[in-house]
C-alpha positions, 0 to 999 in steps of 0.5 A: 455485501458481494454485490457491493464488492463487485460494484466498488471493484469495478468502479476502481478498475474502471479508474485505474484503466484510464489513468494509468495511460497518463503519467501525470494523472496516474501520479495525481490519483496516487497522491490522492490515495496517499492522502486518503490512506494517511487520514484513515491511518490517523483516524485509527490511531485517534480511536486508539487514544493516540495523540498523533499530529494528523494534518502535519503528518498528511501534509509531509506525507504529500511532499514525497510523492509530489516531489517525485511527480515534479522530479524535484530531487535536491539531493540523491537520497531526497526522500531520506533527507525529507524523513529526517526533517520530518522527524526534526519538526516532529520533535520541535513540535513537542516543545509546545506541550504541557505534558511530556508523557506519550512523546515517543509514541506519538512521534513514532507512530506519526513518523510510521504513518509517513514511511508506511503509507506515503513512501511506500505507496510512492514507488508506484510513481517511481515505477510509472515514471521508469522507461516502459513504466506503463507496462510495469505498473500494470504488471505490478497491479495485476500480480499483487491484486490477482493475489488478493482476489484469488485469496478471497475467491478460494478462501471463501469457497474452499477455506477451512484452515485458519491462517493466523486467527489472531491477526485475521480471523477470516483468512485461510491457509487454502485461501492464502495458497490460492492468492499465491497461485493467481499471482504466479498466474498473473506474473506469467500473463504479463511476460510481454510487459516485462524483461524477464524470462519465465523461470525469473518471472516465476520467482519474482511473481511468487515472492510478489504474491507473498509480499502482497499477503504480508501487506494485507495481514500487516494492515490487518495487524494495525486494525486489530490493535486499533479495534476496528473492522475496516480502515474506512468505508469509502469503497462499500463492501471492500472498506477504506483505502488502506484495505485496497492499497495495503498489499501494494505497500510491500510489493511496490518498493521491492518491485521497483528495486528489482526493476532498477537493477536492470 
């Protein structure tokens, strides 16, 4: 398992190290991750017995990052307008149903997937398209994923006190603290890429570290509800796409809004 995890990590790091230098290619890879993440999310819900609109949700979920990539913004709050339209079409689709039971659950879970996976992860594209976006995105990835690595390494070696066993039976308090320290160290190491003083950087990287762990726990909560161990198996030893991007789903929007205020 460890060997598979290392090989998968090396492949992922190699891909990211190449595509991050080209904004269009980076955006394209992010869109592919969104498609994969949405597919895994909807498959999990199907296993739970929820009649979601998988391909409609994936199709609508692609439009958000694609519009950002192509800089197609007919209104100032284009993503929110699109989400409202998605809800409108989801309601219209209910008129064809023979049975009205479960309508609220089906609509809510489909829309939640679009928001949770597509909209949140699309902020990576927004960050990459900012001035100095290459450095910003590299810093975000380093801070967030170092937190994941630190939590795994410290938790595996010294973890004893369980964090929230009801949600994730293997995560420990020691691993959580280790992940937070790794995130802070990653943030300090990114000082040349970021327009913040060391004090600000300490607070921001610590906040992103906490948010990354909350994103991880949130996805664990979804998996626990759907009674699955991993969202998928595309990355041997590591799980699925959602398992790899879960921490970024919370850190990317927050980091973008911090940068947008500069």
